[in-house]
SEKE-705072 format. One line per 4 residues: number of its first residue (from 0); their letters; for each residue x negated, y, z of C-alpha. Coordinates in Angstrom, 3 decimals, decimal comma. Layout:
N
NUM> a> X:Y:Z; ...
***
This chain:
361
0> xxxx> 34,942:-30,696:3,008; 34,954:-33,139:5,946; 38,508:-32,114:6,839; 39,567:-32,670:3,219
4> xxxx> 38,042:-36,151:3,107; 39,673:-37,130:6,412; 42,995:-35,515:5,424; 42,812:-33,195:8,421
8> xxxx> 43,084:-29,450:9,047; 39,849:-27,422:8,760; 38,628:-26,223:12,160; 40,539:-28,818:14,177
12> xxxx> 38,373:-31,147:16,255; 38,834:-34,878:15,649; 38,448:-37,723:18,121; 35,797:-40,234:17,074
16> xxxx> 36,616:-43,036:17,001; 40,340:-42,241:16,782; 43,039:-44,427:18,340; 44,772:-46,693:15,821
20> xxxx> 48,493:-46,448:16,453; 49,246:-49,397:14,168; 47,434:-51,757:16,536; 48,712:-52,543:20,020
24> xxxx> 48,332:-56,335:19,872; 46,486:-59,083:18,025; 49,663:-59,624:15,965; 49,561:-55,988:14,831
28> xxxx> 45,923:-56,423:13,850; 46,695:-59,629:11,946; 49,397:-57,786:9,995; 47,005:-54,947:9,155
32> xxxx> 44,372:-57,435:7,963; 46,999:-59,152:5,804; 48,153:-55,827:4,343; 44,613:-54,721:3,512
36> xxxx> 43,828:-58,054:1,882; 46,961:-57,678:-0,252; 45,886:-54,161:-1,225; 42,499:-55,468:-2,390
40> xxxx> 42,129:-59,217:-2,793; 38,371:-58,888:-3,259; 37,725:-56,901:-0,088; 35,998:-58,354:2,952
44> xxxx> 38,068:-57,279:5,948; 35,656:-56,262:8,702; 36,873:-55,648:12,274; 34,523:-53,650:14,493
48> xxxx> 34,575:-54,387:18,229; 32,692:-52,538:20,941; 30,376:-54,651:23,063; 32,167:-54,912:26,420
52> xxxx> 33,221:-57,408:29,055; 35,826:-59,743:27,531; 34,953:-58,985:23,907; 34,744:-62,733:23,217
56> xxxx> 38,435:-63,249:23,932; 39,321:-60,327:21,666; 37,058:-61,709:18,929; 38,812:-65,091:19,112
60> xxxx> 42,118:-63,329:18,463; 40,578:-61,358:15,598; 39,295:-64,583:14,028; 42,764:-66,125:14,337
64> xxxx> 44,097:-62,957:12,677; 42,033:-63,916:9,607; 39,367:-61,223:9,658; 36,488:-62,042:7,326
68> xxxx> 33,800:-60,325:9,420; 33,588:-59,422:13,113; 31,139:-56,667:14,021; 30,025:-56,409:17,659
72> xxxx> 28,654:-52,897:18,084; 26,264:-51,934:20,883; 26,614:-48,881:23,091; 23,370:-47,156:22,098
76> xxxx> 23,844:-46,864:18,345; 24,097:-43,532:16,567; 27,337:-41,692:15,803; 28,501:-38,854:13,628
80> xxxx> 30,877:-37,239:16,113; 31,631:-38,651:19,548; 32,107:-36,863:22,865; 28,892:-36,786:24,909
84> xxxx> 30,652:-38,644:27,715; 31,442:-41,520:25,343; 27,899:-41,628:23,977; 26,390:-41,847:27,454
88> xxxx> 28,907:-43,887:29,437; 30,881:-46,223:27,141; 30,102:-49,751:25,981; 27,398:-52,328:26,682
92> xxxx> 24,244:-53,519:24,883; 24,957:-55,579:21,774; 23,045:-58,518:23,255; 25,732:-59,036:25,919
96> xxxx> 28,740:-58,722:23,619; 27,166:-60,742:20,819; 26,271:-63,681:23,060; 29,753:-63,759:24,598
100> xxxx> 31,445:-63,515:21,202; 29,370:-66,275:19,603; 29,906:-68,625:22,558; 33,661:-67,987:22,701
104> xxxx> 34,135:-68,515:18,963; 32,023:-71,664:19,145; 33,945:-73,357:21,974; 37,234:-72,563:20,194
108> xxxx> 35,966:-73,983:16,872; 36,425:-70,591:15,200; 32,795:-69,704:14,521; 32,679:-71,268:11,052
112> xxxx> 35,633:-69,138:9,880; 34,046:-65,704:10,303; 30,821:-63,842:9,676; 29,417:-62,373:12,897
116> xxxx> 27,566:-59,069:12,582; 25,944:-56,771:15,120; 24,482:-53,267:15,172; 23,291:-50,575:17,565
120> xxxx> 19,636:-49,442:17,670; 18,355:-52,166:15,337; 14,824:-51,011:14,522; 12,517:-53,963:13,908
124> xxxx> 12,416:-57,478:12,534; 12,149:-58,695:16,123; 15,563:-57,141:16,842; 17,009:-59,001:13,850
128> xxxx> 15,573:-62,327:14,977; 16,875:-61,924:18,543; 20,319:-61,025:17,169; 20,302:-64,138:14,978
132> xxxx> 19,236:-66,368:17,872; 22,105:-64,939:19,934; 24,621:-65,725:17,175; 24,651:-63,031:14,464
136> xxxx> 24,125:-63,631:10,752; 24,471:-60,045:9,521; 22,780:-56,961:10,939; 23,674:-53,292:10,630
140> xxxx> 21,107:-50,517:10,183; 22,264:-46,896:10,086; 20,210:-44,498:12,193; 16,810:-45,951:11,270
144> xxxx> 17,311:-45,603:7,476; 18,548:-42,035:8,036; 15,369:-41,263:9,980; 13,379:-42,706:7,073
148> xxxx> 15,248:-40,304:4,762; 14,316:-37,316:6,915; 17,031:-37,132:9,608; 15,760:-35,323:12,723
152> xxxx> 18,776:-36,239:14,903; 20,179:-32,756:15,420; 23,546:-34,437:16,152; 25,526:-31,974:14,017
156> xxxx> 26,701:-34,449:11,348; 30,323:-33,469:12,015; 29,671:-29,730:11,677; 28,338:-29,763:8,093
160> xxxx> 25,219:-27,871:9,267; 22,509:-30,550:8,953; 19,246:-28,541:8,655; 17,461:-31,217:6,580
164> xxxx> 20,317:-31,789:4,124; 21,040:-35,418:5,052; 24,633:-35,097:6,306; 26,035:-31,985:4,656
168> xxxx> 27,894:-30,857:1,562; 26,515:-27,302:1,791; 24,613:-26,715:-1,503; 21,951:-24,559:0,181
172> xxxx> 21,308:-27,097:2,934; 21,264:-29,980:0,453; 18,307:-28,328:-1,288; 16,295:-29,061:1,865
176> xxxx> 16,761:-32,821:1,458; 13,345:-34,400:0,905; 14,321:-38,071:1,216; 13,386:-40,773:-1,265
180> xxxx> 15,396:-43,997:-1,770; 12,086:-45,803:-2,125; 11,323:-45,058:1,517; 14,439:-46,958:2,607
184> xxxx> 13,542:-49,825:0,277; 10,074:-50,013:1,839; 11,508:-49,850:5,358; 13,921:-52,717:4,742
188> xxxx> 11,179:-54,722:3,001; 8,959:-54,349:6,082; 11,877:-55,432:8,294; 12,459:-58,507:6,134
192> xxxx> 8,747:-59,336:6,090; 8,542:-59,173:9,884; 11,625:-61,395:10,134; 10,010:-63,889:7,755
196> xxxx> 6,807:-63,973:9,819; 8,667:-64,626:13,080; 10,852:-67,263:11,404; 7,702:-69,042:10,231
200> xxxx> 6,319:-69,011:13,772; 9,574:-70,492:15,097; 9,830:-73,074:12,320; 12,979:-71,796:10,579
204> xxxx> 13,475:-71,628:6,820; 16,784:-69,718:6,704; 18,730:-67,251:8,828; 21,566:-69,774:9,164
208> xxxx> 19,208:-72,243:10,847; 18,459:-69,608:13,504; 22,036:-68,642:14,344; 22,836:-69,388:17,979
212> xxxx> 19,501:-71,105:18,727; 19,120:-69,567:22,178; 16,746:-72,391:23,134; 14,103:-70,361:21,294
216> xxxx> 14,578:-67,453:23,711; 13,292:-67,283:27,263; 13,287:-64,685:29,996; 10,017:-62,963:30,823
220> xxxx> 8,556:-64,449:33,977; 6,407:-61,432:34,884; 8,669:-58,492:35,678; 7,182:-55,361:37,222
224> xxxx> 10,340:-53,526:38,285; 11,987:-54,606:41,540; 15,490:-54,235:40,098; 14,694:-56,387:37,078
228> xxxx> 13,553:-59,275:39,288; 17,163:-59,951:40,252; 18,477:-60,134:36,688; 19,835:-63,521:35,590
232> xxxx> 20,135:-63,972:31,820; 21,267:-67,608:31,896; 24,784:-66,707:30,727; 23,390:-64,944:27,655
236> xxxx> 21,121:-67,875:26,806; 23,812:-70,504:27,447; 24,399:-72,871:24,530; 27,901:-74,455:24,573
240> xxxx> 28,095:-78,229:24,218; 30,380:-78,713:21,210; 30,744:-81,487:18,601; 27,950:-81,499:16,030
244> xxxx> 30,387:-81,089:13,129; 31,693:-77,753:14,471; 30,137:-74,978:12,408; 27,712:-72,668:14,211
248> xxxx> 27,762:-70,053:11,449; 30,173:-68,989:8,702; 30,867:-71,944:6,408; 34,348:-71,295:5,011
252> xxxx> 36,567:-68,476:3,799; 39,612:-67,373:5,741; 42,973:-68,453:4,333; 44,917:-65,213:3,919
256> xxxx> 47,915:-66,967:2,369; 48,012:-64,674:-0,652; 48,815:-67,442:-3,127; 52,149:-68,085:-1,393
260> xxxx> 53,198:-64,414:-1,417; 56,203:-63,201:-3,402; 53,898:-61,044:-5,515; 51,754:-63,981:-6,625
264> xxxx> 54,600:-66,463:-7,126; 57,161:-64,153:-8,757; 56,451:-60,440:-9,193; 53,280:-60,694:-11,264
268> xxxx> 55,071:-62,934:-13,776; 58,103:-60,645:-13,944; 55,904:-57,594:-14,474; 53,567:-59,186:-17,019
272> xxxx> 54,795:-56,795:-19,793; 53,731:-53,865:-17,624; 50,405:-55,404:-16,679; 49,511:-56,293:-20,256
276> xxxx> 51,116:-53,503:-22,324; 52,337:-50,845:-19,883; 55,991:-51,510:-20,768; 58,815:-50,691:-18,297
280> xxxx> 60,268:-53,544:-16,237; 63,464:-53,831:-14,186; 64,491:-56,828:-12,088; 66,920:-57,883:-9,357
284> xxxx> 65,820:-60,634:-6,991; 66,432:-61,973:-3,463; 64,104:-61,383:-0,531; 63,677:-63,040:2,888
288> xxxx> 61,989:-61,883:6,063; 59,124:-64,324:5,451; 58,186:-62,248:2,392; 55,639:-59,831:3,862
292> xxxx> 53,819:-56,969:2,144; 56,007:-57,260:-0,954; 54,851:-55,203:-3,931; 51,341:-54,511:-2,661
296> xxxx> 49,415:-57,006:-4,798; 51,454:-55,923:-7,832; 50,714:-52,260:-7,120; 47,046:-53,074:-6,628
300> xxxx> 46,766:-54,867:-9,967; 48,595:-52,089:-11,813; 46,462:-49,393:-10,188; 43,279:-51,304:-10,958
304> xxxx> 44,220:-51,410:-14,652; 45,891:-48,035:-15,227; 44,602:-45,831:-12,401; 46,668:-44,043:-9,769
308> xxxx> 48,536:-41,834:-12,293; 48,181:-43,936:-15,422; 51,870:-44,812:-15,927; 55,101:-42,769:-15,821
312> xxxx> 57,302:-42,833:-12,726; 59,851:-45,668:-12,545; 57,829:-47,831:-14,942; 58,396:-50,722:-12,532
316> xxxx> 61,827:-50,774:-10,890; 62,536:-53,706:-8,577; 65,836:-54,234:-6,743; 65,688:-56,613:-3,772
320> xxxx> 68,670:-58,022:-1,875; 68,288:-59,457:1,619; 66,082:-58,937:4,664; 62,497:-57,917:3,943
324> xxxx> 59,502:-58,843:6,072; 56,858:-56,487:7,428; 55,130:-53,866:5,271; 57,691:-53,792:2,463
328> xxxx> 56,313:-51,574:-0,303; 53,005:-50,919:1,465; 50,602:-48,726:-0,561; 53,058:-48,598:-3,499
332> xxxx> 51,711:-46,352:-6,329; 53,727:-43,567:-7,998; 54,920:-45,638:-10,956; 56,733:-48,173:-8,742
336> xxxx> 60,294:-47,833:-7,454; 61,462:-50,474:-4,980; 65,097:-50,669:-3,891; 66,101:-52,776:-0,889
340> xxxx> 69,752:-53,616:-0,350; 69,654:-54,938:3,194; 67,169:-54,329:6,005; 63,438:-54,343:6,597
344> xxxx> 60,974:-55,036:9,406; 58,060:-52,938:10,680; 55,656:-50,863:8,575; 57,982:-50,259:5,624
348> xxxx> 56,222:-47,928:3,199; 52,916:-48,103:5,072; 50,251:-46,074:3,253; 52,743:-45,105:0,546
352> xxxx> 50,746:-43,771:-2,415; 53,391:-41,967:-4,452; 55,807:-44,871:-4,877; 59,531:-44,553:-4,240
356> xxxx> 61,314:-46,763:-1,691; 65,107:-46,779:-1,372; 66,721:-48,746:1,462; 70,428:-49,038:2,182
360> x> 72,590:-51,635:3,980
***
């Protein structure tokens, strides 16, 4: 079942996390974010970064690439299927990566454009408060709620052999599941209550007021271990001196430029008979290399209304003449045929979902 969901071959081991061969630069990532936003205008595009040295610089590029959320993930969080060497020896604590990311975004006046999230062994309300004071406004819980549901951390999620029925599709093993959604509700309520109590002690009314307030954190003076006595946390607790009108938490939405796309300005109007009544449409129109991800918003709207197989093939037939930009025909559904007389840039037909693309000079 897992192989089917991941479109893989049963019995073949998979790398987790896998390398993403569409991304070798910030520009590649920005294009992927743009394509995904075209495929679903309502989606929040979340980019997950591992906590490591230099993650702040990467996060600044991700913010400029118009991601909606940046997740800084700590090294000690749970995983479904990673090599033991990666689990034990890769990444850094989320506190280090989160502090660096928040500070870097702040000094570049990018912090107000993105939501900053963190995860990795978040267990208590105290963890949430510390994360907020270091710069996060969203917090990820995964392992702890699974434990609440009965997970005993056998670390066989990827083998479909979970003995307590939490992470398996085996009908016999699923009968062993004794979890109750109410337990997770109670757990999260206790977390929120602890956060509220600490916020009251610190004098904060909202999470946003806490974001980046490292002045409320201090290093323990009494340290018993000889190694810990040499630790200097001043860089983590550093608060950049920036203008007061620069946002310290997310205050605006990213501009993905969808309104200026060829789909929004032209194609949706041309294909209105199809969108409203399911009637066939044919059109010939010019295209330039500034027109990126052409046909994706149209395909998304049609799929949302009629489903993936709801219309006959060739219902929408569009003939373009010129030089297309990146991701021409990305995610096109089966009832769309797109003809390009000219040339195209990278990622033509990316994620093709049954559509037909014809390109000739």
